[in-house]
C-alpha positions, 0 to 999 in steps of 0.5 A: 666014608665021604667025610673021611675022604673029605677030611683027608683031602682038606689035610693034604691041601693044607700040607701042600699049601703050608709047604708052598708058603714055607718054600716061598718064605725060604726063597725070599730069605735066600734072596734077601740073604744073598743080597745082604751077603753080596753087599757085605762082600763088596764092602769087605773087598772095598775095605781091604783094597783101601786099607791093605797096602801093596808093594815092596819094602826093601832093606827093612827091619822086621819087628814082631808085634803080635801073633801073625802081625809084624812091622817093617821099618824102612829108612826114609819111609813110615813104618808099615804093619803087615800080616802073614798067612799060611801061604806067606813064603819066608826065606832065611840067611842065618838069622830066621833059619838056615846058615849065614854062609850058605849060597842059597836062602833056606825056606823057613816056617812062620814059627821061625820068623816069629821066634827070630823077630821076637829076639830082635829086628830082622833085616829083610825084604818084604813083598806085600799085597793088601796088607799081607806079606807074600814073601819075606826074605832075610837079607844077607850081610853083603846086601844089608844097607844097599838099596835103602835110599840112604847115603853110603855112610848110613849104609855102612853103619847098617851093614856093620851093625846088622851083619851079625843078624842084629840091629844097628850099633853106634853113637849118633849126635843130632836131632831126635824125632818121634816116629811111632810108639817106642821108635825114634830117629836121630838126624845129624847135621848132614841130614843122615837119619838113623831109626832106633827103638827104646826099651825099658832098659834105655837110660834117658837123661834130660837137661831142660827139654826132655826133663830136668832144669836147663840151669842144673849142673847135672842131667836128670833121668827122664821117662820115655813119656817125657822123651816122646813128648819132647821128641814130637817137637824135636830135641838135640841129644846124643844117642848110643844104639846097640842092636837097633835099640838105644841104650842111652839118650843124653840131651844136649846140655 
């Protein structure tokens, strides 16, 4: 009988001891985990503050990049990528959603923004915090081209081209420079710049700088890779743009 009670006491003591040891280990793990998590959180926060851009991008061209990710292009500034979130507010004036003639902007969904930006660049103002858009507001025809920091000539061209909810239209002759993959700018002798995109349908003709032979009697059709290489140095050309996309780029012969 005594041995039985003794064995029970030993077993009970072992269980309690094991429980205490497990509790101590768990506490150590929690403390270590909390410390590690806290450090990761600080690093993530610091990274977000470093990489995430905040500010207002007025009179920009919003282009779709990937699900939830866009780029806003503002004349005279570098292109800025941004994300959208569930709490991003989007308002339309006929292109994203709503009616072009309405006096009040219409609230749009993120799906409507994506659908519109996939078709063509959308003229809009973007409010950004830490790389995420808090507000995307489509610009009305009367607003487009204003407040962009460009001169009146560039503004008038932008209004004329984008007034239909599309990109810029027209022909520019000047120096073509590389901005980003698929995006360039053409500057005339007055220093007025116009950004534009290229597509697979863009015709590119060279006369020695982009491609081809300067001594040749006719222009040579070039690739976009050749255009990019030449534009990184700067090349004179005539650029015909439709809805913000170059249809033809002809090097100055």
